C-alpha positions in Angstrom: -18.2 2.6 2.1 -15.8 0.0 0.9 -14.2 -3.2 2.2 -10.5 -3.2 2.8 -7.7 -5.7 3.5 -4.8 -4.8 5.7 -1.7 -6.4 7.2 1.5 -7.1 5.3 -0.4 -5.8 2.2 -3.2 -3.3 2.1 -5.8 -2.3 -0.4 -9.5 -2.0 -1.1 -11.7 -4.6 -2.7 -13.4 -3.5 -5.9 -16.9 -2.4 -5.2 -19.7 -4.8 -6.4 -17.1 -6.8 -8.3 -14.5 -8.4 -6.0 -15.5 -10.6 -3.0 -13.8 -10.4 0.3 -12.6 -14.0 -0.1 -10.8 -13.2 -3.5 -7.5 -14.2 -2.0 -8.8 -17.8 -1.5 -8.2 -18.5 -5.2 -4.4 -18.2 -4.4 -4.4 -20.7 -1.6 -3.2 -19.7 1.9 -5.1 -20.3 5.1 -8.5 -18.7 5.8 -9.8 -17.9 9.2 -13.3 -16.3 9.3 -14.6 -14.0 12.1 -15.9 -10.5 10.9 -13.1 -10.6 8.5 -11.0 -13.3 6.8 -7.4 -13.6 8.0 -5.0 -14.7 5.3 -1.5 -16.1 5.7 0.9 -17.0 2.9 4.5 -18.0 3.1 7.1 -19.3 0.7 5.4 -22.7 0.6 2.4 -20.9 -1.1 4.5 -19.0 -3.7 4.2 -21.6 -6.4 0.4 -21.8 -6.0 0.1 -18.0 -6.1 2.2 -17.8 -9.2 0.3 -20.7 -10.8 -3.0 -18.9 -10.3 -1.5 -15.6 -11.6 -0.5 -17.5 -14.7 -4.0 -19.0 -15.1 -5.5 -15.5 -14.9 -2.9 -14.2 -17.4 -3.8 -17.1 -19.8 -7.5 -16.4 -19.3 -7.3 -12.7 -19.9 -4.6 -12.9 -22.6 -4.4 -9.6 -24.5 -7.3 -8.2 -22.3 -4.8 -7.8 -19.4 -3.0 -5.0 -21.3 -6.3 -3.6 -22.7 -7.6 -3.2 -19.1 -4.3 -1.7 -18.0 -4.6 0.8 -20.8 -8.3 1.5 -20.0 -7.4 2.4 -16.4 -4.4 4.6 -17.5 -7.0 6.7 -19.3 -9.9 6.4 -16.8 -10.1 7.0 -13.1 -13.3 4.9 -12.8 -15.8 2.9 -14.8 -19.4 2.2 -15.4 -21.1 -0.5 -17.5 -21.4 1.7 -20.5 -17.6 2.5 -20.4 -16.8 -1.2 -20.1 -19.1 -2.1 -23.0 -17.5 0.6 -25.2 -14.0 -0.8 -24.3 -15.1 -4.4 -24.9 -14.4 -5.4 -21.3 -16.7 -7.8 -19.5 -17.4 -7.7 -15.7 -16.0 -11.2 -15.5 -12.7 -10.0 -17.1 -12.7 -7.0 -14.8 -13.2 -9.3 -11.8 -10.2 -11.4 -12.9 -8.2 -8.3 -13.4 -9.0 -7.1 -9.8 -8.0 -10.5 -8.4 -4.8 -10.4 -10.5 -3.8 -7.1 -8.8 -4.4 -8.7 -5.4 -2.4 -11.8 -6.4 0.5 -9.7 -7.6 0.5 -7.9 -4.2 0.5 -11.3 -2.4 3.3 -12.6 -4.6 5.5 -9.5 -4.1 5.0 -9.6 -0.4 6.0 -13.2 -0.2 9.1 -12.5 -2.3 10.1 -9.4 -0.3 9.3 -10.7 3.2 9.1 -14.5 3.1 5.5 -14.4 4.2 2.4 -12.3 3.8 -0.6 -12.0 6.1 -3.6 -9.7 6.0 -7.2 -9.3 7.1 -10.0 -8.9 4.6 -13.2 -7.2 5.8 -16.4 -9.2 5.1 
């Protein structure tokens, strides 16, 4: 069983790695019943892009390394990550980066982005 987000963008949070409030690091407005409702608009775009840049700077060359890892692997476990030299913290940032890129593209394409994240 996984936790999903849906609305203007959709996806699944990474199991045991990515929290349901991962989108909070990109700003937006958070409303919390059994899920978190997120809303972003063009006013949030610079903040989203700034956080994406921070993640890119933090991961550096690891961003491409993790991309390459998942081109070759359909999943992962701790042993695989250790062999590849990828930490869980780096993988968590990578997962958040993917979510942030979805948010960014949705704002660019639609002018706003809203979705619900299961808790």
